[in-house]
Every structure is written in C-alpha cells, then in structure tokens.
C-alpha positions as CSV (number, residue, x, y, z in Angstrom):
1,X,114.9,-22.0,-60.4
2,X,118.4,-23.6,-62.5
3,X,117.0,-21.4,-65.4
4,X,117.5,-18.4,-63.5
5,X,120.8,-19.2,-61.9
6,X,122.0,-20.1,-65.7
7,X,120.1,-16.7,-66.4
8,X,122.5,-14.7,-63.9
9,X,125.2,-16.0,-64.8
10,X,125.3,-14.5,-68.8
11,X,127.1,-12.0,-68.8
12,X,124.6,-8.7,-68.8
13,X,123.7,-9.7,-65.6
14,X,126.6,-11.3,-63.6
15,X,128.3,-8.1,-62.5
16,X,124.8,-6.4,-61.9
17,X,123.8,-5.9,-58.3
18,X,120.7,-8.1,-57.4
19,X,117.7,-5.4,-57.5
20,X,119.4,-4.2,-61.0
21,X,119.2,-7.7,-62.1
22,X,116.0,-7.9,-61.4
23,X,114.9,-5.0,-63.3
24,X,116.9,-6.1,-66.6
25,X,114.6,-9.6,-66.2
26,X,111.4,-7.8,-65.8
27,X,112.3,-5.5,-68.9
28,X,110.9,-6.2,-72.2
29,X,113.3,-8.5,-73.8
30,X,113.1,-8.1,-77.2
31,X,115.1,-11.3,-78.0
32,X,112.2,-13.5,-76.7
33,X,108.7,-14.1,-79.8
34,X,106.3,-11.1,-79.5
35,X,103.2,-11.8,-77.4
36,X,99.8,-10.8,-79.2
37,X,97.0,-9.6,-77.0
38,X,93.4,-8.2,-77.9
39,X,92.1,-5.6,-76.4
40,X,88.2,-5.4,-76.4
41,X,87.1,-3.3,-78.6
42,X,83.2,-1.6,-79.7
43,X,83.4,-1.6,-83.5
44,X,81.4,0.5,-85.7
45,X,80.9,1.5,-89.3
46,X,83.0,4.7,-88.8
47,X,85.9,2.9,-87.3
48,X,85.5,0.9,-90.0
49,X,85.0,3.3,-92.6
50,X,88.2,4.8,-91.1
51,X,90.3,1.8,-90.9
52,X,89.9,0.8,-95.0
53,X,89.4,4.0,-96.0
54,X,85.6,5.8,-97.3
55,X,85.6,4.0,-101.1
56,X,86.9,0.7,-99.2
57,X,84.8,0.5,-96.3
58,X,81.7,1.5,-98.3
59,X,82.3,-1.4,-100.6
60,X,82.8,-3.3,-98.1
61,X,79.9,-2.8,-95.8
62,X,77.8,-2.7,-99.5
63,X,78.5,-6.1,-100.4
64,X,78.2,-7.3,-97.1
65,X,74.8,-5.5,-96.6
66,X,73.9,-7.0,-100.4
67,X,74.7,-10.7,-98.5
68,X,73.3,-10.5,-95.1
69,X,69.4,-12.0,-96.2
70,X,71.2,-15.0,-97.0
71,X,73.7,-15.3,-94.6
72,X,72.7,-15.0,-90.3
73,X,76.3,-14.5,-89.1
74,X,76.4,-11.9,-91.5
75,X,72.7,-10.4,-91.1
76,X,74.2,-10.1,-86.7
77,X,77.5,-9.2,-87.6
78,X,76.2,-6.3,-89.4
79,X,73.8,-5.9,-87.2
80,X,77.3,-5.5,-84.1
81,X,78.5,-3.1,-86.1
82,X,75.8,-0.6,-86.6
83,X,75.3,-0.6,-82.6
84,X,78.7,0.1,-82.2
85,X,79.0,-3.3,-80.6
86,X,81.4,-5.6,-83.1
87,X,84.3,-6.7,-80.7
88,X,87.7,-8.1,-82.8
89,X,88.8,-9.1,-79.4
90,X,86.2,-12.2,-79.9
91,X,88.1,-15.4,-81.8
92,X,84.8,-15.3,-82.7
93,X,84.4,-12.2,-84.4
94,X,87.5,-12.6,-85.6
95,X,87.2,-16.2,-87.3
96,X,84.4,-14.1,-89.5
97,X,86.7,-11.5,-90.9
98,X,89.3,-14.4,-91.8
99,X,85.9,-16.1,-93.4
100,X,85.3,-12.6,-95.8
101,X,88.4,-13.0,-96.9
102,X,88.7,-16.6,-97.4
103,X,85.4,-15.8,-99.7
104,X,87.8,-12.4,-100.8
105,X,85.5,-10.1,-99.8
106,X,88.1,-8.7,-98.1
107,X,92.1,-8.7,-99.1
108,X,94.4,-9.0,-95.8
109,X,95.5,-5.9,-95.5
110,X,91.8,-4.7,-95.5
111,X,92.1,-7.7,-92.3
112,X,95.3,-6.3,-90.5
113,X,93.8,-2.6,-91.0
114,X,90.7,-4.2,-89.1
115,X,92.6,-6.5,-86.4
116,X,95.0,-3.7,-85.6
117,X,91.7,-1.4,-83.4
118,X,92.6,-4.2,-81.2
119,X,95.1,-6.6,-81.6
120,X,98.4,-5.4,-79.5
121,X,101.7,-6.5,-79.8
122,X,104.1,-6.2,-76.9
123,X,107.8,-8.2,-76.1
124,X,107.5,-10.1,-72.4
125,X,110.3,-9.8,-70.0
126,X,112.4,-12.7,-69.5
127,X,110.7,-13.8,-66.1
128,X,107.1,-13.6,-67.7
129,X,108.5,-15.6,-70.7
130,X,109.9,-18.1,-68.5
131,X,107.0,-18.1,-65.9
132,X,109.4,-17.2,-62.7
133,X,108.8,-14.5,-60.1
134,X,112.5,-12.6,-60.4
135,X,112.8,-9.5,-58.3
136,X,116.2,-8.8,-55.7
137,X,115.4,-11.6,-53.2
138,X,115.2,-14.6,-55.6
139,X,118.2,-12.5,-57.4
140,X,120.7,-13.3,-53.9
141,X,118.7,-16.7,-53.0
142,X,119.7,-17.9,-56.7
143,X,123.4,-16.4,-56.6
144,X,124.1,-18.2,-53.4
145,X,122.8,-15.7,-50.9
146,X,121.2,-17.0,-47.5
147,X,117.6,-15.9,-47.0
C-alpha cells in the first residue's frame, strides 16, 4: 500500500479524481520495461518462406533437410513444420532456433523474423508492474478516505 500512496503523490495523478487516477495507474506505462509474451503459433513451411523470403526460406529448408538424417531434433522439427505445427511460443522450439543461429544456419535477423510470428511486446501498467490491484476504491483508501 505504501507504493500506491507514494505513487498517488506524484504530480500526474495527485489532483485527479480517484476513478481517473485508477485509470492512469491501470493504463500501459511506457516508462516501464517491456513485457514479452509468446503467442501460441502453428507455423508451417509457408510461414517460414513468407518470414524469410522465398530465397532464404528455401535455402534454410534445404540445409535443414540435408542434415535431418543425422540429427533427430532437426528431423522432428521439420516434421512439425511440414504439418503446420511448429510452435515458436515453446521455449524448446526457440532454443532449437537459437542453436541454428549458433551453428550459422540462420542469421540473428532471420531468427528475429521467425520469432516475430509469435513474440508480442507490450508495456505493463503501473498496477500490473507493482502487483497492486488499483480501482477507485483503492485510490480513495490510499488517499485516506474511510471505507
């Protein structure tokens, strides 16, 4: 509650009505660090080709296909890709993509293009960032009103 009291003393919300101060504290705040979320995806060959472009996409798929017999991770990843079921929201999938970058099969820019199909960035609100539920009632209580 101390964090909320301190925040309500700041000039941008100090003179606002309780309901409006609550709105400000629940709105995205671009002064806070970005939150990264991964949206579940079902990526197939067509999306890879679209993200990387036809030449680079085809080159990557050819390189992976030529190595799949020696690498079970690649083999099963390619099968998922062929069935439109490769999910970039999964940490394991992203780790596999990072390994392709480390091996020089993908550039960081290509990795970013692939990840952009699933990666979402947003700014949290002040209340979310601090883990404090803020509504007009909470603002009023923090400002010293009686319940």
